C-alpha positions, 0 to 999 in steps of 0.5 A: 465515493468512498465506501469503507465497507467494500474495501478488500484491500489496501496498498500503501507507498512511501519513501523519505519520511514514509516511516514516519507516516507509517508510524501514525497509520498502521498502529491506528488499525484494530485487530478486527481489520480484515483487509490485507495491507501491502506496504512498499517503503523505498529502502537501500538496497543491500541492507536488511529491513528494519521495518517488520521488526519496527512494527510488529510491537506497535500494531494489532495486525500481525507483520509480514516479510512475504516470500514468493508465491505466499498466499495473501493472508486477511488481516496482515501487513505485509512489507516488501523485502529490500531489492524485491518488487512486491506484486499480487498475482490473482489468475483463473479465480485464485486466492491473491498471493504475493509475487517477488520480482528482481526485474530492473527498478522502475522509477530508480526504485526496487521495490516499486510503488507503482508496481505493487499499485498496478498489480494490485489494481488488476486483482481487486479492481473496485475494491482496492485502496491505495494510499500515497505517503511522503516521498522524494519522488514521483514513484506511486503516480502512475500506480494511482492511475492504474487504481483509478482506472480500475475503479479503486480509491486512491488517497494521497497524504496533504503534501503540507504534512508530508516531510517529502511533499514530492510523491504525494504531489506527483500522484495529485498532479496526475488527477487521480487521487480521490482526496488529499487527507491528513495522517490523522484523517487517514487513520480514522477512515481506515479504522471503518474499513472492516474488509473482507477475506481477499477475493471475496465477493458480495 
C-alpha cells in the first residue's frame, strides 16, 4: 500500500515521450516537497542537456544537473547528465550522494534507468518511490524489480496514455509495479508526498 508520508526520495525513468510526461509531473510538485527527485531521461550522447533549462522556469523546486560526489539535497530535482550513469551512494551511514559513471551503456543506454533505480533502492529501500514513464525500450523494468525487492513502491504510466508504451509495459510485465496510473493521478499522489531529509529516520 502506498504511504505518502514515508517516501524520502523519488526516482523517475523516461525515454521517448518522457519530456512531455515530465512536463506534467514535475511542475505539480509544490515548493514544500522535501524529497529529492532523481531523473534519468535517455538523451543522445554528445549533445548538451537542455532539460535543466527547460524545467527551471516551470518548477517550484530547484533544478540541478549534478557533479560527481554532490550530496543529495532535499527538495531538489536532479537530471542525469548526458553520457553518464547517475547512481546513488549511501555507505557507512553517510548522507546519500551522487555518483557519475562512464561505465558501458546498460540496455543500450547511458544514462540508464536501471542503474539509477538499483542504486537508489539500495540507499533508500522501503522509503523509495520509483516511476517508469513513456519510453521505447525495456530500461527500468529490472530497476522496478530492485525497488520492490527492497520494499519500495513503483508506479508505471498507463501505457494507453504514453507516447511510447514499451517502457511502462515492460515494467508492468515484470509484475513489480505497485500501480498503473495516468499522469494526472501521479501528479495528485506526488503532491501528497511531504518527504523528509535524505537518510532521515522516523
